[in-house]
N, C-alpha and C positions, 0 to 999 in steps of 0.2 A: 166318242164314240166305241174306242179300242183300249183295254188298256195298255198291252204290252209291245215289248221288243218282238218277240218270239213269237206272237199269233198259236199261246197254249187252246189246249182245246177248254171251252169255255165249261164243258161241264166239273175241267177239274181246275177251276179257279171261280167263277160265278155263283156267289153264294144260293143256296135255294131254304130258307126257312118259308115254314108255315105262318098264315096269318097269324093263329094264337101264338105260335114266338114269338115272332114280332110284336104283338101286343105289351108279352111279358118283356119283351126287351125294352121297349119305351118307356114302361113301369117303373122299371131296374135303375137301368141309367139315367134317365130324365127324370124320374119320381112324378111322368103323368099316366092318368088312365084313359085309355084308349075307348073313347066310342061307340068308334066308327073306324073300319080299317078296308082300302083295298088295293090289291097291286096293281103296278103302272108298268108298262111295256118297258122293257130297258132293253142294251147292247152288251152289255156284260157285268157291269152291278145290279145289284135286285132294287126296287123302290117301292115303296105303299106309301099312299095319299093314307092321313090317320087325321081323325079330328079327334079331339081332347077334350072331355070332360072338366072344368074348374070348379073346384071346392069354393065355399062362399069363404071369401075374405083371404083368397087368392091373387097373386101377382097378375093384374091386367096382362093381356100378351096377344099375340094370334092366336085359333083354336083348331087351326088346317094347317099342317105341315107333308112336309115328304120324309119319308124313313128312308136314309140311303146307306145302304150297307155294301160296302165297295168292294171289288171282289178279291181274292184271293192273292193274287198277283202284284195288283197297286197299292194292297194292303199293306206290303212290308217295306212300304216306303214311305213313312211317316211324314219325313219334312217335305214330299211332292204332295199331299192330302193338306197340311198342314198351309202351303204354301198358296195352293189352288182356294184354301177357305178364307185364308187372309185377303186374297185378293176382290175376291164376293163381297165381303165385310167394306173392302176399301173402297168398291165399287158404286156398292150402297149409299157408302157418307158421301161419295160426288155427286149424287144424286140420277146411280143408274137404278133401272128394276132388275137388281139384281137379291138373289136369295141370303136371309142373311142367317147364321148357326142359335138354337135354341141353346143354352151351355147346358153340359151334366149337371147331377147333383152335384159333383165334385168342383164343378165351375170351370168345368175344358169345354172347348169346341166341338171334340172330335173322341171316341174310346175304341178301345180295340176289345172285341168280346167274343167269347166261343161261339161261335156258331151253329151250324144245324149237325146232328144226331150222326153222321157220316163217319168214315172210317178215317182217323189220321187227328189232331189236334189245331183243328181248323181256327183261326181267328181272323176278324174280320174287321177292317174300321167302320166304326158306325157314325153318322153323325145325325141331326134330324132338322131339316131345315126348313125357313117360311114358304108355306105353300104360298105360290104367287097367281092371282088372277089371271083371265082370259084364255083363248085358245091358242093354238100351233097355226102358223101362216099356212100350212099345209089347206087348213079346213077354209081359206078363205080366197076367193080372184081376188090374185095380187092386182094391184094398180100401178101406174106410172110411181104415184104421192108415197107408196107404201113401200115401191123398190127402191126408190131414195129417201127413204127415213131409215132403211136398212140398213144400206151401204154408208149414211152417213154415220149412222151408232156403231157400224164395225170399226172406221175409223177414230173415232172419237172414244170409243171404248180403249182401242191398242193406244194412243196417242197420251191418254191419262194413268195406263200403266205402266208405259214405257220410261214415261216424267216424270211421274210423282209418287209410283207406290215401291219402297223400299222392305226387305225384309230380309230376315240372317239367310233363310234360307232361298233366296230368291234363285240362287246356284244350280238348284236341282231343275231349272226347268230346261237345263241345257238336258236335254235328250235327245243324244248324237241317232242313235238306232231306232228312235221312235217310230214308227212304221206310217203315223199317220201325218206328220210334219211332210209339209210338201215337199221339200228338200229330197225326202227319202221316194222316191218314184223311182229309181231307179230299184231298188229290193224288192218290187215285185215281182222280178223275173223268179224268186225261188219259190211265187207261191203261184203262177200262171198257169201250173200247170191244172187246176181248178176250171178253169177253163174248157177244158176240153180243146179239140183241135176244131175249131171253124172260127168266121170270120171274124168274130167278135174279136178273137184271142188277135187273128193278124195286125184289126187296128190298137190293140192296146201293145203288141211288143212294137210298133210304129212309134206311137207316142212313150214308149219309151227310150228308144233309141234316139227320138227327135230331142227330149227330154236332155240325154245325157249330151250330146253335140250341141245343143243350141240356149240352155238354161244353166247346165250347171258353172259351163266357164261364167255367166255372167253372176252369180250369184254372191260374190263378194262387191258388185256394184249396188246391189240392192239396200235398199237402209233396213236393218234391224231393228226390228223393236220386241215384246214379250205379243203373241198370239193367243186369243180364244181357241182358234184352232179349229171349233164345232159349227158355227153360225148355220145351223141346217134348218127347214121348214118346222122341223119338229122343237126344236131345241130354241124360236122367237116365237114367243108367246104376244099377240095383239088384241086390242078391245076397239071397239068404236066410239071414236070421238065425237059422232053428229048423228042426229036422228033420221038422216037422209038414207031411206032402203033403198029408191035408186041410186044414187052416187054415197053410198056411203065413205067416210074419212075414218082409218084407221091410224093409231100410236101403238109404239112398242111398249108393253106392260111386263116385260118377265123376259130376263136369257137366261136359259139354266146351262146347265150343264160344262162345269169347266176343267173336266178329265183330261183335255184334249190339250189344255194349257201346255205351248212353251214359246221356248226363244225362237224367232222365224224371221218375217221378213214383210213390210207393211204390205207389199203384191201380195202376197201371199191370202191374208185375208181377207183381200177383194172377191181376187180367184173364186176363194171357196165360195163363199156369200153369193158368187155371180153363180156358183155352179149348182149349189141349190136351189136359189129361186126357182133356176131352169125346170125343174125336176117336174111339177105338177101344171106348169105355164103352158096353156094351149101354144103360146108364140114364143118359144125359148130363147129362139134366136137376139129376138128386141130387149130382152130382160137385161143384158148385164151392161148397157147404155146408160140404164136407170142408176142403176145398183153403182156403177163407174162414176155418174154425176152428185149422184150423193157424198160416196167416199173423196171423191176430189174435191169437196167444198170445204173438207175439212186437212187431207191430205194428196196435194195434188202429184200426180205418178209423172216418172223420171221415165226419158223418151225409151231407156234401158229396161225398166219395168214395165211401160207398154207394152214393148214388145215383147213381152216374153209373156203376157197373161194369155193369148189363146192357149202356151202351151199349159200354163200354170192349170189351169180349167179343165181340159182335158186329163191332166195329170192328177186332178183330183178322182173326175168319172172314173177314173181308171184304176183308180188306191179303192174306192169306193164298190166299185161294181167288184174285181178281185179278190177283196178282203172280204166280203161277204159270199162269195162264189167258196172262198177258203172256209171259213168259219162255217157256212151252211154242211158242209159236208164232213165237218167234227161233230157239228152241233144241230141235226137235221129238225129235232122236235123244236130250232126258233128258228126253222128255216122260214118262216112267213113277214117275221117281224126284220128279219135279215136280211131279206130280200125286196125291200120297199123303195129302193131309189131303183130297184133295178126290173121294176116295171118297164119303167120311163127313159130311165137312165142309159140303158141300151142305146135306145132310137136314137136319142139327144147325141149322145157322140158317135154313133156315124152318120148323123145328121151334120154336125158338125166338119167334120171330115171330108163330106161328099159338098158340102158350100165351098172348104178352103179358109186357111185362117186372114186372105186376103181380103174375102169379102166378111167374113164375121168380125172382123176388127173393124173395116167400114164402116158396118152397123150402127156396132159398141161406139166407135169414138163421136160419128157424127150425133147419137142421140144425145150421148154426153156433150159437144161441144155446142149444141140447141140451149142446154141448160144455161149457157153461161150468163146469157143477160135477163136471164127470169129464174123465177120460183118454178118451183116445180104444180104438175098440173095438178 
C-alpha cells in the first residue's frame, strides 16, 4: 500500500505517465501492441489495465495485463522488486492465484525505464503482469464462508513463502523501518499531527502506548515468517463458484500487490486480514472469528499471539488511518482513493475500544472455536 520508510510526498515519487506514453512503453519494452488501455486506482505506484492485440503466428498467451510502473523511491530498490516478483511467480507455480510477469524483449521480468517528462532524470521500474479475473472482496457481501477462505489463504500463503521460497535477494525483505510493517506502529508518532486534535487522535495515542507496552515486549515470542502484508479488500479478488443468487459461494481468484512484503510474523498476517475484512462489513466485530478460524486451520496461533491480536488489529487500523491522513495532506488530488478506509475505519476502531478488548476477543475466539468440529457454513 505504501512505498517507503519515510512517506515522501507522493507527488515526488508517484509516476504520472499518460495513456499514450504507457502504450508506447508496452510496445518499446515488451514488444506488444496495445489495443485498449485504462488507468487503475493505486496508492503510490501507477497501474494500467491493458489489452494487447497479437499478430498472426504470435506466441499464445494472455491478452490482458496490468502495466505496473513502480514509484520512484521503490524503483531504486531493484533487489526488493525482484524478490517480490519472484515470490509471485513461486506462488503461482504452487497453485496460488497470483499474477506472473510477461518478459521484456530482452527476456527480463522487469526493466528500469525513463518515465514522465517532468524535471530531473526520473527512472521507474516497469513490469507487465498477467491480469487476474474476479471482483474485489470490497464489492461483495462477505459471508462466513469467504472470510474463512481468506483466513486460510493468508496462512497458507505465508507458510509456503516461509518454508519453500528461496532467493538470493530474500534478505531485502528485512525492512526495519518500513512504515507498514505491523511491528512499526510506534513510528506513527511522527505522523499523528495529520489527525489534528480530536477524539480520533486520542484513541490512536492509546493504541500506540498500549502497543509499546504490551505488544513490543512479546514480539520475540511470535513465530517469524514472510508476510504479504496487505491482504486488503481490494487486493483479494473473488469469483462465484456457485449458480445460487440467494447464497453465492465465492472462491479467491486473485491475490494482488506484493509491494508491502516483508519479514514479519504469522500473527501479523491474520491481524491485517481481519482489519481489512472488517472495513465493509455490516457486523464488523463478528468478522475476526471467521478469518481466525480459517487461518488457524493451517497455522494455529499460540497463546501469546492470540493475546496480541486485539492490539495488532487496532494497530493496523491506526497505521491505515494515520498514514492516509498524512499522505492526503501532501497529495490532496488523490485524497478520495487515499481515504477509502477512513469512511468506516474510524467508526470500527472507535467501536473496538468502546466494546473493549475482553468482549471483542470473546466474540472472535468463540466463533473460531465453533469451527473446530465442522466445516465453514
